C-alpha positions in Angstrom: 242.4 83.1 -29.3 241.0 81.0 -27.5 237.7 80.6 -26.3 237.0 81.7 -22.7 233.7 81.2 -20.2 231.9 84.4 -19.1 230.6 83.8 -15.6 227.8 86.2 -16.7 225.9 87.7 -19.6 226.4 91.1 -17.5 230.1 90.1 -17.6 230.3 89.4 -21.4 228.1 92.8 -22.1 230.7 94.6 -19.4 233.8 92.9 -19.6 233.6 92.3 -23.6 235.6 94.9 -25.7 234.0 96.6 -28.5 235.9 94.5 -31.2 235.6 91.1 -29.2 232.0 92.1 -29.8 232.2 92.7 -33.5 233.9 89.5 -33.8 231.2 87.4 -31.8 228.4 89.2 -34.2 230.4 88.4 -37.7 231.0 84.6 -36.0 227.4 84.1 -35.2 225.8 85.7 -38.0 228.4 83.5 -40.3 227.7 80.5 -38.5 223.9 81.0 -38.2 223.3 82.2 -42.0 225.2 78.9 -43.1 223.0 76.8 -41.0 219.9 78.9 -42.8 221.3 78.6 -46.4 221.1 74.4 -45.8 217.8 75.1 -44.5 216.1 77.3 -47.3 217.9 76.7 -50.5 215.2 73.9 -50.7 212.8 76.6 -51.4 214.1 78.0 -54.7 214.8 74.6 -56.0 211.2 73.5 -54.9 209.6 73.4 -58.7 212.4 71.2 -59.5 212.5 69.4 -56.6 208.8 68.6 -57.3 208.9 67.2 -60.8 212.0 65.0 -60.0 210.7 63.4 -56.7 206.8 64.0 -56.4 205.7 62.6 -60.0 202.0 63.3 -59.4 199.9 65.0 -62.4 199.9 68.9 -62.8 202.8 71.0 -62.2 200.7 72.9 -59.0 199.9 69.5 -57.3 204.1 68.6 -57.9 204.6 72.2 -55.9 202.2 71.6 -53.4 204.0 68.4 -52.5 207.8 70.4 -52.9 206.3 72.9 -50.9 204.7 70.9 -48.6 207.9 68.9 -48.3 209.9 72.1 -46.8 207.5 72.8 -44.5 207.8 69.1 -43.0 211.5 70.7 -41.8 209.3 72.6 -39.7 207.4 69.7 -38.0 210.4 68.4 -36.1 211.4 72.3 -35.2 209.5 72.1 -31.9 211.1 69.0 -30.9 214.7 69.9 -31.4 214.3 73.4 -29.8 213.2 71.5 -26.6 215.7 69.1 -26.8 219.0 71.1 -28.2 217.4 74.1 -26.5 217.6 72.3 -22.8 220.7 71.0 -24.0 222.0 74.7 -24.7 220.8 76.0 -21.0 222.8 73.1 -19.4 226.0 72.6 -21.4 226.4 76.0 -23.0 225.1 77.6 -26.5 228.3 76.9 -28.3 227.9 72.8 -27.7 224.4 73.2 -28.3 225.4 75.2 -31.7 228.3 73.2 -33.0 225.7 70.1 -32.8 223.3 71.4 -34.7 226.1 71.9 -37.9 227.0 68.6 -37.6 223.2 67.8 -37.9 222.4 70.2 -41.0 225.3 69.0 -42.9 224.2 65.7 -42.7 220.5 66.5 -44.2 222.2 68.8 -47.0 224.2 65.8 -47.9 221.0 63.9 -48.3 219.5 65.8 -50.6 222.7 66.5 -52.4 223.2 62.6 -53.7 219.8 61.3 -53.3 218.6 59.6 -56.5 215.5 60.3 -57.9 212.0 58.7 -58.3 212.8 57.9 -61.3 215.8 55.8 -59.9 214.8 54.2 -57.3 211.1 55.0 -56.6 209.4 55.7 -53.5 212.5 55.3 -51.4 213.4 58.9 -53.3 210.9 61.2 -51.8 211.1 59.1 -48.3 214.9 60.4 -48.2 214.0 64.0 -49.2 211.5 64.2 -46.2 214.3 62.5 -44.1 216.6 65.3 -44.9 214.3 67.5 -44.0 213.1 66.2 -40.9 216.9 66.3 -39.5 217.5 69.8 -41.1 214.2 71.0 -39.3 215.5 69.1 -35.8 218.9 71.0 -36.3 217.5 74.8 -36.9 214.9 74.2 -34.1 218.0 74.2 -32.0 220.4 76.8 -33.1 217.7 79.7 -33.4 217.3 79.8 -29.6 221.0 79.0 -28.8 221.9 82.0 -31.3 220.0 84.6 -30.6 220.5 83.9 -27.2 224.1 84.5 -27.4 223.7 87.6 -29.3 221.6 89.1 -26.6 223.9 87.9 -23.8 226.8 90.1 -25.3 224.6 93.0 -25.6 224.1 95.9 -22.9 220.5 96.6 -22.3 220.6 99.5 -24.6 221.3 97.8 -27.8 220.1 94.2 -27.5 217.4 94.6 -30.1 220.7 96.5 -32.5 222.6 92.7 -31.4 219.5 90.4 -31.8 218.9 92.1 -35.2 222.0 90.0 -36.9 220.2 86.9 -36.2 217.7 88.2 -39.0 220.9 89.6 -41.2 222.1 86.0 -41.0 218.7 84.9 -42.2 218.3 87.2 -45.0 222.2 86.5 -46.3 221.3 83.4 -46.7 218.8 83.7 -48.7 220.7 86.2 -51.0 223.3 83.6 -51.0 221.0 80.7 -52.3 219.5 83.6 -54.9 222.4 84.3 -56.3 223.6 80.8 -56.8 219.9 80.0 -58.0 220.1 83.1 -60.7 223.6 81.9 -61.3 222.9 78.5 -62.4 219.9 79.4 -64.2 221.4 81.6 -66.4 224.8 79.5 -67.0 222.8 76.6 -67.4 220.3 75.3 -69.7 217.1 74.0 -68.2 217.9 70.0 -69.0 221.2 70.9 -67.3 219.5 72.5 -64.4 217.1 69.9 -64.2 219.8 67.0 -64.2 222.7 68.3 -61.9 222.9 71.8 -61.6 220.1 71.9 -58.8 222.1 69.9 -56.2 225.1 72.2 -56.6 223.7 74.5 -53.4 223.4 71.2 -51.1 226.8 70.6 -52.1 227.8 73.6 -51.2 225.9 73.4 -48.0 228.0 71.1 -46.5 230.5 73.4 -46.3 229.0 74.5 -42.6 230.5 72.2 -40.9 234.5 73.2 -41.3 233.6 77.0 -41.7 231.1 76.8 -38.9 233.2 74.8 -36.5 236.4 76.9 -36.8 234.5 80.1 -36.4 232.8 79.1 -32.8 235.2 77.7 -31.9 236.7 81.5 -31.3 233.5 82.6 -29.3 233.3 83.2 -25.7 230.4 81.2 -23.8 227.9 83.2 -22.1 225.9 80.8 -20.0 226.3 80.9 -16.2 228.5 77.5 -15.4 228.1 75.4 -18.3 228.1 71.7 -17.4 228.2 68.3 -19.3 225.2 66.7 -20.0 225.2 62.7 -20.2 223.3 59.3 -20.4 219.7 59.6 -18.2 220.6 63.8 -17.3 219.7 64.4 -20.8 216.5 63.3 -20.9 215.8 64.9 -17.4 217.5 68.0 -18.4 214.7 68.2 -21.2 212.1 68.0 -19.2 213.0 70.4 -16.4 212.8 73.7 -18.3 209.9 72.6 -20.4 208.1 72.3 -16.8 209.6 75.5 -15.5 208.1 77.3 -18.6 204.5 75.6 -18.6 204.0 76.1 -15.0 205.6 79.9 -14.5 205.6 81.1 -18.0 202.3 80.5 -19.6 201.5 84.0 -20.5 205.1 84.3 -22.0 204.4 81.4 -24.1 201.1 82.3 -25.9 201.7 85.4 -26.2 205.5 84.7 -27.4 203.7 82.1 -29.9 200.9 84.4 -31.0 203.2 87.8 -32.2 205.1 85.4 -33.8 202.9 83.9 -36.2 202.7 87.9 -38.0 206.2 87.9 -38.3 207.1 84.5 -39.4 204.3 84.2 -42.2 205.4 87.9 -43.9 209.1 86.6 -44.0 207.9 83.3 -45.5 205.8 84.8 -48.2 208.0 87.5 -48.9 211.6 86.2 -48.7 210.6 82.7 -50.4 207.8 82.5 -51.7 207.6 85.2 -53.9 210.2 82.9 -56.3 207.9 80.5 -56.5 205.2 82.9 -57.2 206.9 84.5 -60.4 207.4 81.8 -61.7 204.5 79.4 -61.2 201.8 82.1 -61.0 203.2 84.5 -63.1 204.6 83.0 -65.6 208.0 84.8 -65.5 211.3 82.9 -65.7 213.5 81.6 -63.0 216.1 84.3 -63.2 213.3 86.6 -62.5 211.8 84.5 -59.4 215.6 84.2 -58.0 215.8 87.8 -58.5 213.1 88.7 -56.7 214.4 86.7 -53.8 217.9 88.1 -53.8 216.1 91.6 -53.7 213.8 90.9 -51.0 216.3 89.4 -49.1 219.1 91.9 -49.4 216.4 94.8 -48.7 215.2 92.9 -45.5 218.9 92.2 -44.4 220.0 95.4 -44.7 217.1 96.9 -42.9 217.4 94.7 -39.9 219.8 96.6 -38.3 218.0 100.1 -38.4 214.8 97.9 -37.0 216.7 96.5 -34.0 218.1 100.3 -33.3 214.5 101.7 -33.5 213.5 98.8 -31.4 215.9 99.7 -28.8 214.7 103.4 -29.0 210.5 103.2 -29.4 210.3 99.7 -27.7 209.8 96.4 -29.2 206.0 96.6 -29.1 205.3 100.3 -30.8 207.5 99.2 -34.0 206.3 95.6 -34.3 202.8 97.0 -34.1 203.1 99.9 -36.3 205.2 97.8 -38.8 202.1 94.8 -39.0 199.6 97.4 -39.2 201.4 98.9 -42.7 201.7 95.5 -43.8 198.1 94.3 -43.7 197.1 97.7 -45.3 199.6 97.2 -48.4 200.0 93.2 -48.8 196.4 93.2 -50.7 197.5 96.1 -53.1 201.0 94.5 -53.5 200.1 91.6 -55.1 197.5 93.1 -57.2 200.1 95.6 -58.8 202.2 92.4 -59.3 199.6 90.3 -61.4 198.2 93.3 -63.3 201.7 94.1 -64.7 203.8 91.0 -64.5 207.4 91.9 -65.1 210.7 92.2 -63.8 210.6 95.6 -62.8 207.1 95.7 -61.0 207.9 92.8 -58.9 211.2 93.7 -58.1 210.0 97.1 -56.9 207.4 95.1 -54.6 209.3 93.0 -53.2 211.8 95.5 -52.3 208.9 97.6 -50.6 207.4 94.6 -48.5 211.1 93.4 -47.8 211.8 96.7 -46.0 208.3 96.0 -43.9 209.2 92.5 -42.9 212.7 93.6 -41.6 210.8 95.9 -38.9 207.8 93.2 -38.4 210.0 90.5 -37.4 213.3 91.8 -36.2 211.9 93.1 -33.2 209.9 89.9 -32.6 213.1 87.8 -32.7 214.6 90.0 -30.1 211.7 90.0 -27.8 211.4 86.5 -27.9 214.6 85.1 -25.7 213.7 88.5 -23.4 210.7 86.8 -22.5 212.7 84.3 -20.1 214.8 83.8 -17.7 218.7 82.6 -18.6 218.1 79.6 -16.9 216.0 78.6 -19.2 216.3 81.2 -22.0 216.7 78.7 -25.4 214.7 76.3 -24.5 211.9 79.2 -23.9 212.4 81.3 -26.7 213.2 78.3 -29.0 209.4 76.6 -28.3 207.4 80.0 -28.7 209.7 80.6 -32.4 209.5 77.0 -33.7 205.8 76.5 -33.0 204.8 79.7 -34.1 207.4 79.4 -37.0 206.8 75.9 -38.1 202.7 76.1 -38.2 202.8 79.5 -39.9 206.1 80.2 -41.2 207.0 76.4 -42.6 203.8 76.0 -44.0 202.7 79.4 -45.3 204.0 78.7 -48.7 201.7 75.5 -49.0 199.0 77.4 -47.4 199.2 80.4 -50.0 199.6 78.0 -53.0 196.3 75.6 -51.5 194.1 79.1 -51.2 195.1 79.7 -55.1 193.5 76.3 -56.3 191.2 76.5 -53.4 189.7 80.0 -54.2 191.1 80.2 -57.8 192.4 83.5 -57.4 195.8 84.7 -57.6 195.8 86.7 -55.2 194.6 84.9 -52.2 198.3 84.6 -50.6 197.5 88.6 -49.5 194.3 87.0 -47.5 196.6 84.9 -45.8 199.1 87.2 -44.7 196.5 89.8 -43.3 194.8 87.1 -41.6 198.1 86.5 -39.9 199.0 90.1 -39.2 195.9 90.6 -37.5 195.8 88.1 -34.9 199.5 88.7 -34.0 198.2 92.0 -32.9 195.6 90.8 -30.6 198.8 89.4 -28.7 201.0 92.8 -28.0 198.7 94.1 -24.6 199.8 91.2 -23.5 203.5 91.3 -23.3 205.7 93.8 -21.0 207.8 95.9 -22.8 211.2 94.5 -22.7 213.5 96.8 -24.4 215.8 98.8 -21.7 215.3 96.4 -19.2 218.1 94.3 -17.5 218.2 90.6 -18.6 217.2 88.1 -16.0 
């Protein structure tokens, strides 16, 4: 089929057949998952990258620099969200997502083929940081565009389910990254893995371009009257939605950022940091750490559609609130259990439970964000809110957790980080009008 332009989100909702909607979910989920794979697979090989590119004294210091460079990719996310978000609100969701594909592949290529510190000195970590900045800029624009497109395909009673596939894609990319990590760590010797094996996932990640461009050629555009954006008009278009968001949607802006804190902290600690924690803090083999990430991501991905459907029935706020209270209650005992009994069975059981809770706390959050803004500024608004919250409290969650362990000399310290973020995020829920079931503007 060839792509056609839909005149409004209601046309997408009412005119699209169930089959075309299923194709849209598949295309957006796969393309988005490929991009997030490129961005997040770095986390699984942080310990190796730390030793090759950040040769400071002490493995914990190397780890802090490695996960810090992971967080650097989040620094430019808000900028990417603003620039690419404004582009998506003018030229269309598809055009913006295609742009992010190329940027993400460029970042993966830089990491895959970058020489190590021993080969080129300080230029090596500089290349890694540059790659993470490019990838962060791309993801900043991708999340808002793809999530908005998913919601604009849905009817008013099923936006939670449709939007949940954004989080499914993030979970599946983590599953793929962890599977590759488990396979490589099982088949290769430690020397081979450190020499060249860790580069394989980043080479695979470059497939985001041919696969992503192909599937997105078959998507329908949901933006009303997309227009070309060139030259000085592009600069003006960046400023226009930002001015409107700041002047007319300040409450949604602040409330959205604060609610995102709890969901993103839980997501990045449970899905990404727990693998590093198992290896570096608990002293378990790398295969166990990768397996922990695999189980957590798989459970999260499987639970996400149910979390979305439940938020369609009960409301986003109720599902978010109850799940975050549950996470606050169980997170410290969870860390106590795996520290007291650091074996593969205990670790996998704990991350499975936490992964399920993460789905119910994060899915309604990411679905709610584009619902807070009208279509003309939806991608920009959602991107700013999501990227600011994720950049600070998600991207640097691993760094904060490692730093707290070192500062407090307490291996259970990451639990306090999640408790604090979860408690703060609950404060913003009363500021938000329940969006579930209401028509999109």
